[in-house]
N, C-alpha and C positions, 0 to 999 in steps of 0.2 A: 263043390268049390265055386266061388263067385268069380266068373270070368271077367268081371269089370275091374278087377284089381290085379296089380302085379303079383306074381307068384309068392313073393316074400311077405305079402300082406293078407294072404288068405287065412282062414281059420286054422289050417293045418300048420302054419308057420308064422304065428304072431310074434314069436321071439325074434324074428328077423326084421322087425320094423326099423332097427338101427341101420339096416342095409339101404333104407330109403333116406332117412334123415341125416345119418352120419356123414356119408360122402358129400352131400350137398353143403352141410355146415362147414366141412373142411375146405371145400372148393370156394365157398364164399369168403372164408377167412383169408385164403390165398389171394383172392380177387381184391379184397380190401387193402391188403399189403401192397399189391402191385399198383392199385389206384393211388396210394400214397406216394409210391415211387414216381408215378406219372405226374403228380402235382409238383413234386420237386424238380423233375426234368423240365416241366413246362416253365417253372419260375426261372430256371437256369437259361432256358432258351430265350425268353423274352427280355431278360436282363443282360444277356451277353451278345445276342445277334440281332441288334436293333436295326441293322442296315439290310437285313434279308428282304427279298421281294415280298410284297404283300400277299401273294398267292400262298406262300409257305406259312406265313403268319396265320392266315385264315385256315389253312389245313390243320395246323397244330391246335388252334382254338376249337375247330369243329370236332376233331378227335377227342379232345378233352371234354367237350360238352356231351358228346355221345357216350363217352365212358362214364361220365357222371350219371347220365340217365340209366346206363346199364347197371351201375352199382346200386342205385335206388331200386331198380326193378328186382335184382336178385335178393336184396335185403327184404323187400316186401314179400318175396316168395318164401324166404326163411321164416318170416313171421307167420305166413299162412300155414306152413306145414308143421310148425312147432306150437303155435298158439291157437290160431283160428280153428284148426282141425284136431285139436287135442282130444283124445278119447274117441275120435270118429274116423277110423281108417277109410271109410267111404269118401271122405273129403279129399283123399290123396288120389282118387281115381281120375281126376282131371287136373291138368295144369291150370293154375289161375292166370288171369290176364297179365299179372306182373311177370310170370315166367315167359309168356308169349312175347312180351315187350323185350325181354332180355335176348331172345332169339333174334328179334328184329335189329336191336342195337348191335349185336355181334356181327350180323351180315353187313351192316352199314360201315362199321369200323374196319372190318376185314377188307371191304371193297376200297375204302379210302387209302388204307396202308399199302395194299398190294398195287394200287394204281400208281402211287408214288414210286414204289420200287420198279415197276415196269417202265415208268418215265425215265428213271435214272439209268436203267439198263439200256434203254433206247439211245441215250446220249453216248454210251460207251460202245455199243454194238456197231459193227461194220454193215450189218444188214438189218432190215426191219422185219424180217420173217420170224426170227426167234422171239423178239419182244411181242410181236403180234400174237404168236401162239400162246405166250404167257398171259397176255391180256385176255385172250379168248377163254383160257382155263379159269382165270380169275372171275370173269363175268359168269361163267357156268357155275362155279362154286357158290358165288354170293347171290346169284339170281335164284338158284334152288333153295338157298338159305332163306331168302325173303318169301319164297313160295311156301316153305315149311312154316314160317311164322304166320302167314295168312291162314293156312289150314289149322294151325294150332288155336287160333282165336275161335274157330268154329268146332273145336274138338268137343265130343260128348263122352268119350271113353278113352282112357289112356292106353289100355292094351290094344284096342282096335286101332287107335291112332298110330301106335308104333308099328303095328302089323301092316297098315295100309301105306305108310310113307317110309318104310324101312329102306326101300331102294333109293328114294330121294335123299334121305339122310346119308346113306352110303356114298352116293354120287357126290354130294356136297363136300363130305369130309375127304374123300379120295382126291377130288379136284383141288381142295385147299392144300393138301400135302404135296401134290404134284406141282402146283404153282409156286409154293414156297421153295421147294427143292430146285426147281428149274431156274428161278430167279437167282438163287444163291450160287448154283453151279455156273450160270452164265456170267454173273458179276465177278466171281473168282477167276474165271477163264480170261475175261477181258482185262482185269486188273493186272494179272501176271504178264500180259503183253506190254504193260506200261512200265515195267521195271527197267531201270537203266543202270549204268555203272556208278552213278553218283550215290554216295552213302545216304544222304538225306532223302533223296527221292525213293531209294530202296526202303528206307524206314517208313516213309509215308505209305507206300504201296502195301508193305507187309502189315502195317497197322490197319489199313482199310480192309485188307483181306481178312484179318482176324475179326474185325467188327462185323463184316458181312457174314462170316461163318457163325459167329455167336448169335447174332440177331435172327438170321434166317433159319438156323437149325433149332432155335428155341421154339419158334412158332410151329415149325414143321413137326417137332417131337410132340408138342402139345396136341396137335391134330391127329397124329398117329395113335397116341394113347386113347383119345376119345373114340377113334374108329375101332381100335382093337377091343376095347371094353364094351362098346355098343354091340359089336358082332358076337363076342364070346360070352358076355355076362349081362345080357339085356334084362335079366330078371331082377337086377338091382339098379341102383342109381349112381354107381361109380362113374359111369360115362357122363351123367348129368353134372356131377361134381367137377369133373375135369373140363367139361364144356363151359361151366360157369365163369371160368377165368381165361377162356380162350381170347375173348375180346381185349382183356387187359394185357395179355401177352403181346398181341399185335400192336397195341398202343405204345407199350414200353419199347418194343422193337423199333418203331418209327422214331420216337423221341431220343432213344439211345444213339441211333444212327446219325441224327442231325446234330446232337450235342457232342459227338465224338470229335468234332473239330476243336473243342476246348483242349483235349489232351494232346492232339497233334500240334496245335499252335504253341502250347507250352513247351513241347519238346523242341520245336524249331527255334523258339526264342532262347532256350537254354543252350542249344548248339551255337547259335549266333553269338551269344555272350561269351561262350568258350572260345570261339574263333577270334572275337574282338580282343579278349584278354591275351591270347597267344600272339596276336599281331602286335599288341603293345609291348610285350616282352621282346619280340624280335626287333622292334624299332630301336630298343635300347642297346642292342648288341652291335658293336662296331664291325664285327666280322661278316655281317650279312648286308647285301645291297639293300638300299632303302626301297627299291621298287618291288621287291618280292612280296611284302605284305599287301601291297596294292593289287597285285595280280591275283593273289589268293582271295582277297576281298571281293573282287569282281566275279571270280568263278563261283564263289559262295552265294553271291547275290543272284546270279542267273539260275543256280540250282534251286535256291529257295523260292524264286519266282515261279519256276516250273512246278515245284512241289505244291505251292499254294494254289496254282491253277488246277492241278490234278485234284487237290482236296476239294476245291469249290465245285468242280464239275461232278465229283463223286456225290457230294451231299445235296446240292440244289440244282443240278442239271445245267450248269453254266455253259453257254455256247460261245464263250470268248475264245475262239480260235481252236487250233488243234493242240492237244496236250503233248504231242511229240515235238512241238516247237520250243 
């Protein structure tokens, strides 16, 4: 048996070559789909939120640029394992430079996205200790990812490589999972503290909680699956296929969080229009005092202002006063 090849590529198990190429092809297909979603999300962001701080515009542009590099890398890897090494299983014994670049891009994208989430958590948290812990876990996860990328460039043998850095890969994936879950739990906890008796504010908070759970658990679940298949089924490339779209999951998570303001703003406008229509009907009724619609309008304006402030602070870390005001 040739020890330089994964078990599914040895002479005793040639029929399982699909366990190498198949999962990677599926993973790349998912990554391409998610990349398309990112492009649409990026277009929506730049066409809708033109007044956002330049820092966040640069963040979105950087993430999209890194994701583009990631997509090019994994497609080059697919070309390598399906075309370049066709009929030569020994060519699969080493990750090509394109796959190594994909690992690098994944670490950089994850670091940028998790940094944004930690910053947002810091704006809501009463203490800096918990966000600092999340930041430390994120740095650990993505620093080890960059170290793995550096070692991958110097790789001579895939089996030996997996054996030597299996602990590093495990640490990186576990830290990613812990960071995503910690940020999600922390945001949900602090958002629930912001709920008030106003229906519109309750709607905004509940919507933000739902977006936090959806985006946070998506990336966390992706990392968990990569970790499980790496530890349990390292003899095939299912974990590589899942890892190939981890960067795209993080990018879509960030863009979906930022663009969630579109849906919340539309809901607020719809409620404001409904209130305006109701007030106009009340003005025509002789049995009601004329001042009542004015009082309702003022209450509604204060509530909407508070909801908008909460929304802005959730998305871009606004420091304009206390959201309790």
